[in-house]
C-alpha positions in Angstrom: -3.3 7.7 -25.9 -2.5 9.8 -22.8 -1.8 8.0 -19.6 -4.1 8.6 -16.6 -2.7 10.9 -13.9 -0.7 9.1 -11.2 1.0 10.7 -8.2 4.5 9.5 -7.8 5.5 9.3 -4.1 9.0 10.6 -4.2 11.3 9.0 -1.7 9.1 6.0 -1.2 11.2 2.8 -1.5 10.7 0.9 -4.7 11.0 -2.5 -3.2 12.3 -4.6 -0.3 16.1 -4.3 -0.7 17.6 -7.4 -2.3 14.2 -8.9 -3.4 11.7 -8.6 -6.1 8.9 -7.5 -3.8 7.8 -4.2 -5.4 6.2 -1.4 -3.6 5.6 1.0 -6.5 4.8 0.9 -10.2 6.8 3.0 -12.7 4.1 4.2 -14.9 0.3 4.4 -15.0 -1.6 1.7 -16.9 -3.3 3.2 -19.9 -6.4 1.2 -19.2 -6.6 2.6 -15.6 -5.5 1.5 -12.2 -5.8 -2.1 -11.0 -8.7 -2.2 -8.6 -7.8 -2.6 -4.9 -9.5 -5.5 -3.2 -9.0 -7.0 0.2 -6.9 -10.2 0.0 -7.0 -12.7 2.8 -3.7 -13.2 4.6 -3.3 -16.8 5.8 -1.2 -17.8 8.7 1.0 -20.1 6.6 2.3 -17.3 4.3 6.0 -17.5 3.6 8.3 -15.6 5.9 9.6 -13.6 3.0 6.0 -12.4 2.2 5.5 -11.5 5.9 8.8 -9.5 5.9 7.7 -7.7 2.7 4.4 -6.8 4.3 6.1 -5.4 7.4 8.6 -3.4 5.3 5.7 -2.0 3.2 3.7 -1.0 6.3 6.8 0.6 7.8 7.4 2.6 4.6 3.7 3.7 4.6 3.9 4.9 8.2 7.2 6.8 7.6 5.7 8.6 4.6 2.0 9.2 5.6 1.5 8.3 9.3 -2.1 9.4 10.1 -2.6 11.7 7.1 -4.7 10.8 4.1 -2.7 9.9 1.0 -3.3 9.3 -2.7 -2.9 5.8 -3.9 -0.7 7.1 -6.8 2.1 4.8 -7.8 1.8 2.4 -4.9 1.6 -1.2 -6.0 -2.0 -2.5 -6.1 -1.0 -6.0 -5.2 1.0 -4.9 -2.2 -1.8 -2.6 -1.1 -4.4 -5.3 -1.5 -2.8 -7.4 1.2 -3.5 -4.6 3.6 -6.6 -3.1 2.1 -9.8 -3.0 4.2 -7.8 -3.6 7.4 -4.6 -1.6 7.9 -5.1 0.6 4.8 -8.7 1.9 4.5 -10.5 4.3 2.1 -10.4 7.9 3.5 -14.0 8.4 2.5 -15.8 5.1 1.9 -18.8 6.8 0.3 -16.8 8.2 -2.6 -14.0 5.7 -2.8 -13.2 4.3 -6.3 -10.9 1.2 -5.9 -9.7 1.6 -9.6 -8.6 5.3 -9.3 -5.0 6.4 -8.9 -6.2 9.5 -7.1 -8.2 7.5 -4.5 -7.5 8.7 -1.0 -6.4 6.1 1.6 -5.6 6.3 5.3 -3.7 4.1 7.7 -5.4 2.4 10.7 -2.5 2.8 13.1 -4.2 0.9 15.9 -4.7 -2.1 13.7 -1.2 -1.8 12.3 0.2 -1.9 15.9 -1.8 -5.0 16.6 -1.1 -6.8 13.3 2.4 -5.6 12.6 4.1 -4.8 15.9 7.6 -5.2 14.2 6.7 -2.2 12.0 6.8 0.0 15.1 10.1 -1.4 16.3 13.5 -0.3 14.9 15.1 -2.8 12.6 
């Protein structure tokens, strides 16, 4: 069985250094991409989870900024924490949440409001 096509974002960090918080997947799932869905972020999330979100947002901004990008090998779980808010479908009318080729775009204004540390140097 052939694997579905999945863009690999070269140079994108694989994880938060020194942790198991993954940013990318290695290979496409033969059954198709895990659907993206907006997950609610509660205020009492662990600090490590918040740091992982900030690092992921920073990596997205460094690689894509205001340009549309394919979901590709970006981790569905990590994207879902941001989906519908900081990461949005480029064209909501044709968006398929279970497609590796789905186009996404960053909402930089919302990122600045929700992740101000992502704009500051480390």
